[in-house]
N, C-alpha and C positions, 0 to 999 in steps of 0.2 A: 834464129835466123840462119834458114838451110839455105844456099845457092840451089838454084833449080835445077841446074847440072847433077846435084848428086844426089838429087830424089830419084830410088828405084821408079823402074818404070815399070814395072807389077802393080806397086802400089799407089803410082799416079794411077793406073787405070780401078785400082778400087776403090780410089778415094773419091772418083769422080762419080762413082755411085751411091755419096753423101749425101746428104738433105744441107741447103744454107741454111745457115740462121737465119730464125724467125724472130725472135728477140733478143736482138744487138745490145751490145753494151753493156754485157753481164760478163764478167771476169775474162776480158777480153776476148771471148766468145769458147773458151776453151768448156764449161760447162754452166749447167743452166740456161740455155738459148735458142732452145726448140722445143715448141707448143705444139702437140698435136693430138688429133682424136681419130679412133677407128671404128668400125662395126664389126662386129660378127654376126653372121647369118646362117640361119637352120630351114633346113626345106624337105618335109617328112613328108611321103605319099603310101600309104598302105589301102591294102585292100585283100577280099577275100572270097571263094567261093565252095560250096559245096551241094554235091548233088546224091541223095539216097533216092536207092530203086531197088522195087523187088522184081527181082527177076520170074519166080514164081511161088507157091506159097510153102517150099521151102528153102528159097535160096535167096539173099539178099546182098546187095552187094551198096558203097558208100564209098566217096571220091571226096576228097578236099585239097584245097591249094590254097595257099596263104604266100605273099608279097607284099616286101615291104624295102623302102631304101629310104636314106636319108644323107643327107649333102648337109658338110656343114664346113664353114668358109671361117675361119680365125683374121683377123687383120693383127698390127703389128703397130707398133709406135714409130718405127723407121716403114718405109714402101722402099717397095722393086728389090734389087738383091740383096739388102743388107736386113731386110724383114726377117722377121720369125714366124711367120703365119704360114699357117699351110691350107692346103685344101683336101678336104677328106669328103670320103666318097663311100659309103659303106650300106650292104644289101644283105638280105635272109629271104629262103624261101623256103615253102615247108608244103609237103605232098604225099598225103600219106591214100592211101587203101584199103577198104577191108572187104571179104565176104565171110557172111555167116551162111551156114548149110547146115540144116535140119536133116540129119541121116533116119534119124525117128523120132516121135515125140520126146524121150528122155536121151535124146543123143544129139547133141550142137558141135560142130568144129568152128570156131573163130578165127580167122586167117588175118592180120596185117599186116602191108607192106608198106614203109615209110623213109622217107629221104628227105634231111635238112642240110641247108648250103649256106654259110656265112661267108662273105667277102669284102674287105676293107682296103681300099686305097688311101697311101695320103703323100701330097705332095707339097712340094715348097712351093710357097706363092711367089717365088722371087723366079722362080722357072731352073731350068738346066743349061748344061753348055756354054757354063760361065768362066771354066778353066781356058779352052780355048780362046774367050773372048779377053779373059786376060791376059796369054801368053801366060800363065801359072804351067810350069811344067811337072812333071813324075806322077801325073794324076790324072784319071779320064778325064779325057778333054769332052768329051760329050757323051749324053747317053745318058743308063742310068746311072747313077751317083756322082754326076755331075754337077752338083750345085756349086753356087759361090760358097768359097771358103772362108769357112768360121772363125772371126776375129775376135780376139780379147785385146784392149788397146788400153795398159795399164794408164790410172786417172778417169779413165773415161767412164767408169762406172757398167760397164754394158758387155753384151757378148752378142755381136751381130752375126748374123744370116746364120742362126742354128733350126732353121725350116728343117723338120725329119721327111724322110723318102724313104719310103720301103708299103709292104702290101703283106695279107695273111687270107688264106683260103681255108674255109674248114668243110668236111662231106662227113655226112654221115646215115648211112646206109642199116637198114634196119627191118629184120623177118622175126615176127610173131607167129606161133601156131599153137591154140589150143585146144582140147578136147574136154566136153564137159558128158560125163553117162551117171544118169542117175535112176537107182535099181534098190527101190524099195526103201528103208531105212538111211543107205548109202550113197554118197557122191563122190562119187570118181572125176580128178583134174589132173588132165597129164598136159605137159606140153615144150616146148620147143624156140627159143631165144637167139638169133644170132644177129650180131651188131659189128659192122667193120666204119672206123675212123678212118679220116685222110687229114693231115695238114702239110699245107706248102706254104713259105710264108720265109720274108727279106725284112731285113731293117738296113738299108743298103745309106745310111748316112753316116756322114765323116770320109766318103773315100777321098772328099776333094782335100781334107785334110783341117787340122785344126791348131790354129798360130795363136801365140801368145806372146804378144809386146812389151817390154816393162821400161820404167823410167831407168832401169839401172844401165842399161845399154850406152844410152846419152850421160847418164852422172858422171862427177868427178870421181877420181880414183879414190879409194878412201876403205875404212875398217866397217862403217855402216851405213847402209843408203835403203831407203824405204823401195821397192818395184814395185809400187803399187800406188805411190804416192801423188797429190797431186799438186799443182802448181800454188806456192804462199809457206806449203808448208815446211820446217828448221829443216827437217832431213831428206828434201828433197833439191837433187842439184839436176836430173834430166827431166824428159817429160815422154810419158809412154805413147800421144804421138807422136812425139821427135824420132823415136827410136821405128815406129811405124811407116812415116816415112821415107827413111833411110833404108828401110827393110831389114833393120836388124831386130830378127826372128829370137827371141829370147828360150821358144822353148815351142817344140808341133807335136803332134800327136796324127798317126793314119789309120784308119779302118780299113786294113784289107777281104774282101770277102770271095773264097773261093768257088762257092757254090750256096745255095740257097736250102732251107730246111723243108726235108719231107718226111716225114713222120707217117707212119700205118700200124694199126694194132687193129685187133678183132677178138670180139669175146664170143664166147658160145654157153649158154646154159641151158637145161633140163629140168623139170619136176615130174613129181607124182605128188599127188593129195590124194587122203582121203578121210570124208565128213562121217560120222555116223552120229546120229539122233537116235538116242536111246527110248524116248517117250515126246507125245504130242508136244510138252514140256523142255 
């Protein structure tokens, strides 16, 4: 029995986000006392368009655009702030333009310009701004990374509030030009290719900290104890939930981010090819 005056103020605010038991009478409300169900939803929207046009007898152009958006919401056995669910949004955009120029009946140039974009955003179901709400200092209070602190409570067998937060954006630009010349038994092909890759991204989960509460903090002194034991086991004299209410953190980690990833890369390629037909066969 913990006197109310000894319950840690931050733990009290965190504990208010835990659901009340829905199956009372089992192991004095410590384990196997909550029945839940949740749904996951996925919504996909995709369309595309293409245009072919002959500018003249020796010039043709083609344009193409594809659009794809996917929304995926995953639930959790816990609701609200301590949920491990995530809200994910990602999309892809593909654009192409090509130009065929017939300089002579045996001399043809083909040009292609391309652009691909892929963007993914992941957001915790519980939202952000929780450290300021809980009075939990020393971590981002609001904005990016201010999720509910992740909790591992010995004996309860779950990790609470582990919803991820982050994004990834990738761009690919491409340029390809090829020239084909047919002369007698010979076919000559030459071309140049250029690709530029861009990638930005950040996984900003963990800035609010990951807190571990074990039974050892409230256990009796001795040579042996089990940090993650549950009530009723012979080696357990403490309780992880009691350690949590007292604010007795056994261990903690925090992720710090000085910047987001911003990778850039370019590729160049050129080729020359000759095909020679010895005979009609």
